[in-house]
N, C-alpha and C positions, 0 to 999 in steps of 0.2 A: 504493500500500500504506500509506504513512504517513498519507494522507488518510483512508483507511478506519479505521485504528487510532484516529486523532484523533476521528473521528465517533463511533466506538463508545465511546470514553472519555467523550465529551461526553454521549452518551445515558445511559451508566451513572451519571454524576454527577447529571444532571438527574432520573433515575428515583429515585435515592437521596434527593435533596432532596424530591421529590414524596411519596414514601412516608413520609419523616420527618414531613412535615406531615399526611399523610392518615391514618396509622395511629392516632394519638390520637383523631382525629375518629371513626374507625371504632369504637374502644373506647367512646367517648361514645354513639354511636348504639346500640350493643349494650346498654349500660347502660340507656338510656331504653326500649329495646324490652323489657328485663328488667322494668322497672316495669309496663309494659302487660301482660306475661305474668303477673306476680305478681297484678295486679288480677283477671285472668280466672280464674286457677287458684284463688286464695284465696276469691273471691266464689262460685265454683262449688262449693267445698266447704261453703259456708254454705247453699246451696240453689239449686234451679233458678230460683226467682223472682228471687233476688238476682243470679244470673248473667245472666239475661235483662235485668234493670234496668241493670246495668253495661254490657252489650253495646249496648243500645239508646241509653243515655245517651252512650256513647263515640262512637256513630255520628253524634252531633250536635256534640259539642265538639271532637273531634279534627280534622275538616276545617276548622272555624272557626279553631282554633288554628294549623293549618298555613298557612292563608291569611294570618293575622296574622304569624306568624314568617317566612314566606317573603317578605313585604313588607319586614320588617326586615333580611333578608339583603342587601338592596340596599346596606347600609353596608359590607359586606365588600370589594367591588371599589373603592369610594370610598377606604377606608382603605389598601388594598393599593396603589392608584395613588399616594397621597401618600407611602407608605413607599418605594416605588420611586423617587420623585422627590426623596427625602430632604427632604421638607417636613413634618416631624413637628409643626411649630408650627401647622399647619392642621388637625391631626387632632382636637384637643379640641373645637373648634367643631362639627365634623361629628358627633361622638358625642353632644354635648349636644342638637343638633337631633333626632337619632334617638331620644334618650331622651324628648323631648317627644312625638314621634310614638308611641312605645311606650306611654306613659301614656294617651294618647288612645285608641289601638286597644285597649289592655287593658281600660279601663273600658267602652268601647262594646261589646266582646265579652262582658264580664261581664253587662252589662245586657240584651244580646240573649238570652243564655242564660236569665237569670232570668225575663224577661218572655215570651220566645217559646216556651220548651220545652213548656208545657202545650198551647198552640195547635197546635204541630207534632204532639204525641202524639195530639190529637183528630183532626187531619187524617189521620194515618197509621192511625187506628183501632186504636191500641195498647190491649190489654185493661187495664182499670182496675187489676187486681192487679199489673200490671207498670208501668203509667204512674205510679202513686203513688210507689213506691220509686225509679223512674228520675228523677222530678222532684226528689225529695229528694237523690239522688245528684248531679244536675247543679247544684243550689243550692249544695252543698258545694264541688264542683269549681270553680264560677264564681268563688268567692272567691280562688282561686289564679291565675286567668287574668292579672290585672295583673302578678303576679310573673313569670309566664312571659314576658310581653312585655319587661319590664326585663331579665330574664336573657338573652333572645335578642339584644337590642340590644348588651349587653356581650359576649356570645359572638361576635357578628359583628365587633365592634371587635377583640377579642383574636385571632380568626382572621385578620383583615386585617393585624394586626401580626406575623403568622407565629408566634404563640404559641398552639398548639392543645392543648398538654398540660393547661393549666388546665381546659379544657372536659371532658377525660377525668376529672380528679380530682373536679370538682364533680358530674359525672353519677354517678360511683360513690358519692359522698356522698349524693346523692338516692336512689339505690337502697338504700343502707344504712339510710336513714331510712324508706323506703317499706315495706319488708317487715315489720319489727317493728310499725310503726304500723298497717299493715293487720291484722296478727294481733290486736293489742290491741283495735282499734276494731270490726273485723268480728265477732270471736268473743266479745269481752268477758270477764267474769269466768269463765264456764264454760270457755271455751277456755284461758285461763291456768291454771285449776285442772287441766285435763286434762294440760297440759304440765308444770306444776311440782308438782302434787300437794298434799299437806297443808302444804307449806312456804309456800304462798302466803298473804300477810297478808290478814286479814279484809276491810279496805277494798277491796282489789283484787278480791275475789270478788264484790263488789257492782256492778262495772262492767257496764253494759248491753251486750248484743250488738247492735250497730247494723246489721249486715248491709251492704247496698249503700250506705247513708248513711255508715257508717264507712269504707268504701272511698273514697268521695268526700272525706271529711275527711282521710284519710291522703294522698290524692293532692295535696290543697291544701297540706298541711303540707310535703310533699316539694318542691312548687313554690316555696314561700317559703324553704325551707332552701337550695335551689339559687340562688335570686335573691340572698339575703343573703350566701351564700358567695361568689358571683361579685363582688358589690359590695365585700366585705371584701378579696378577693384583689387586685382591680384598684386598691384604695386603698393597700394595704400593700406589695405586691410592688415591688421596685426595677426590675423589667423594664419597668414602665410609668412610671418616674420622669420620663422626658423629656416626657411628655404632660401631667402635672399635671392629671389628669382631674377630680379631686374638689376642685379649687379653685373660685373664683367661677364660678357657673353663667351660661351665656349665655342670654338671653331668646330666645323663638322668632323665627326669621327665615324668613319665608315663602318666600323664594327657595331657601334651602337645604333647607327641608322639601319644597318642590316637586321639587328634584333627587332627593331620596331616594325620594319616591313615584313619580317618573318611571321610576327604575330598579327600585325594589323591588316596586311593585304588580304589574307583569307577571310577576315571579318568583313572587309569591304566587298569582296566578291560574293560572299554568302548573302549579304543584304542586296547586292545588285541582282543576283539570281532570283531572289524572291520578288523584288519590285518588277523586274522585267517579265516574270511569269504572269503576273496579273495584267500587265500591259498587253502581252501576247494573247492572253485569253480574251481580253476586250476586243482585240482586232479579229480574233477568230469567230466571235459570236456576231460580228457586224453584219454578216450575210443574212442573219435572221430578221433584220429590219430594225427600224428606229425604236419601236416599242420595246423590243427585247433589250436593245442596247441601253435605253433609258432605265429600264427596270434593273438591269445588271449593275449600272453605275450607282443607282440609289442604294442597292443592297451592299455594294462594296464600300460606299461612303459611310454607311451606318456601322458596318463591322470594323472599318478602319478607325473610327472614333473610339469604339469600345476596346480595340486592340491596344490603345495607348497605355492603359493601366498595366496589363501584363508585360508590355515592352519596357516600361519604366521599372517595374519590379526586377526584370532580368538584368537591367543595367546596374541596379543596386546590388543584385546578387553577385555580379562579377567582383564588386568591391569587397563584399563581405567574405567571399571565398578566398580572394587574394590576400586579405588581411590575415586569415587563419593560417594559410600556407606560409606566408612570410614569417609568422610566429612559430613555424615548425610544429604545427598542430594539425596533422592531416585528418585525424578522427574528428576534430572540431570542424574542419572544412567540409567533411562529408555530411556531418549533421546539419551545418548551415545550408549546404546545397539541397539536400532532400527536404528539409523543412521549408525552404523557399519554393521548391517545386510544388509541395503540398499547398502552401498558401496561394500559389498561382492557380492551382486547380480549384480552390474555393472561390477565388475571384472570377474564374471562368464560369462556374456555376451561377454566380451572382449575375454576370453579364447575360447568361442564357435566360435567367429569370426576367431580367429587364427587357430582353427582346420579346419574351412571351407576353409581358404586360403592356409594353409601350410601342410595339411594332406598328400597329394601325395608326395611332395619332402621329407618329414620327413620319411614316410614309405619306400621310396626307399633307404634311408640311412641305414635302418635296413636289408633289403633283396632285392635281385634282382629276386627272385622267383615270377612269376606273379600270381600264384595261392595263395600263402601266402599273397602277397600284396593286392590282390583283396578282400580277406576275411577280412584282417586287416582294410582296408578302410571302409568296411561296418560296422564293429564294432566301429571304431573311429567316424563315423557319428552318431551312437547311443550315443556315449560319449558326443556329443554336448548337449543332454538333461541331461546326467549324470552330467555335469559341474554345471548346475544351481542348481539342488537339492543337490549336494554334497557341494557346496559353502554355500548354505543356512543352511544346517544342521550343518556344522562345525562351522559357525559363531554364530548360535544360541546356540550351546553347549558352545562356548567360553564365550558368554555373561552370560550364566547360571553359569559357573564356577566362574565368578566375583561375582555372588550372593551367592556363596558357596553352590549351589544346584547341587551336583554331583551325588547323589544316584539316583535321578529321571532320570538324563541323562543316567546313566548306564542302568537302567531298560528299558527306551525307545529304546536305541540302541540295546539291546539284543532282544527285541521283533521285532523291525523294520528290523534288519539285518538278524537274524537267523530264525525267523518265517515267516515274510512277504517276505523278499528278497530272502532268500535261498529256502524257501518253494515254492513260486510262480515260481522262476527260475528253480528249479528242475522239477516241474510239466510241465512247458512250454518246457523245454529242452528235457525231456524224453517222454513227451506226455502221453496220456491215450488210451489204446486199444479201438478202435471204437468210441471214443469221441473227442479226441484232437490229431492232428498230431504233432509229435515231431519237435520242432524248432531248436534243436541242440544248438550250442553255442550262437546263437542269443536269444534263450529263456532264457538262464542264464543271459545275459546282460539286457534283459527286466526286469528280476526279480531283478537285482541289482538296476536298476532305480526305481522300485517299492519300494524297501526297503529304499533307500535314500530319496525318496519323502515322504514316510510315516513318516520317522524320522524327516524330515523338518517340516511337518505339526504338529506333536506331540510336537516337541521342541518349535515351534512357539507358540502353545497354552500354554505351560509351562512357557515361558518367559513372555507372557502377564499376566498370573496368578501371577507370582512372582513379577513383577513390580507393579501391582495394589495392591497386598497385602502389599508390603513394603511401598508404598506411603500412604496407608490407615492406617497402623500401626503407622507411624510417625505422621500423622495428629491427630490420636486419642491421642497419648502420649503428643503432643503439647497442645491439648485442656485440658487434665488433668492437665498439669503443669500450664497453665494459670488460671484454676479454683482454683488450690491450692494457687497460689499467691494472687488471689482476696480474698480468704477466710482468708488468713493471714492478 
């Protein structure tokens, strides 16, 4: 009985610590999603062409940004490990090397967008009336990509230090800048005059309405505000005083740069595989017509919002596991990992309950077309299963990042998403002549469930293997050290 009470108390304490880390990350993720939503809503009110330009442009820069920022997330387990080992003197050099990588990735990504977007639009046969505004939108956004890279490196450092609240405040600052900047730059003087009336000064009435281009400029401004805000906070806050981050910079050291890329690039690729999977599925269901595409997009948007909570928990789990491993406590790391996965499962069940209770009013907010809403509802009910497997796989992956086991996660996600998920979804969606009737968009969603479930099973096996191996290795090294002392 005492043992059960002690275990329950330990689970409760660890869950509290995990949520204390994860909830600010969740708030930051929602704020950043709010910026994306503001871009879509405000550009849509400017006109269909501007909305199409922003949507097409975002389909290029967002996956590229996620690949870049996912790579920089490799710093989080590195810093968390050093914090757990109480080796803060080693953190500064790790962060400086990551900042060099961030600068390189940021400028490479910026140049890729500036030079490659027109060619991609021609290849995709985007109509010229959309391709022109989309290119100008991307040119503006590209100027902010280096800022995103620096911000993400500093965010990964702060998260690894177990300081996640700064990310929340800086993200809210970005949202607070993004919305008014969007309004001024998208709608210009006419929009301001509609809002403020005759009280608007004459010079402001002359501001041009830039449409999609203005949305891109506002996004870039928000990116730089967040970057500079994070730089200022990490410079001035006493919470980072023991690191002395902004003193004499370290020159690039290729060994430590290699360590970051060894850990981080698989993280970035795994995120890229997942994001592009959903993009490809959206393209594949396009042949079914605009009603199906609209319903599919509504269901994806709802599930993406709910996914923010387990995603944030997984990022906190990386830190907690890395801390315990840095303290040479592999059994504690295993406990933290599996407790976090269980908490993620409970949150997934909560998300599924919310879907069951709120699906109808939420869908009615998106559309009043009964055909679209009926199809969207059927997909959202499938998403109840989606939530469980998705939460499990993302939290298992987060725990494995804490173990610095990122290449296997990348391999598992590639197989699960693109071979099992997309393969089975395409087979069920299109059917086979004389053998299998096509299930349409429902077949693709069943395939997504299959891919995420297989990812959860494979990642669960990998976490079990890693936790057992790490505990066994520490026990063996402890026995060797004891035998050495006895012999001496």
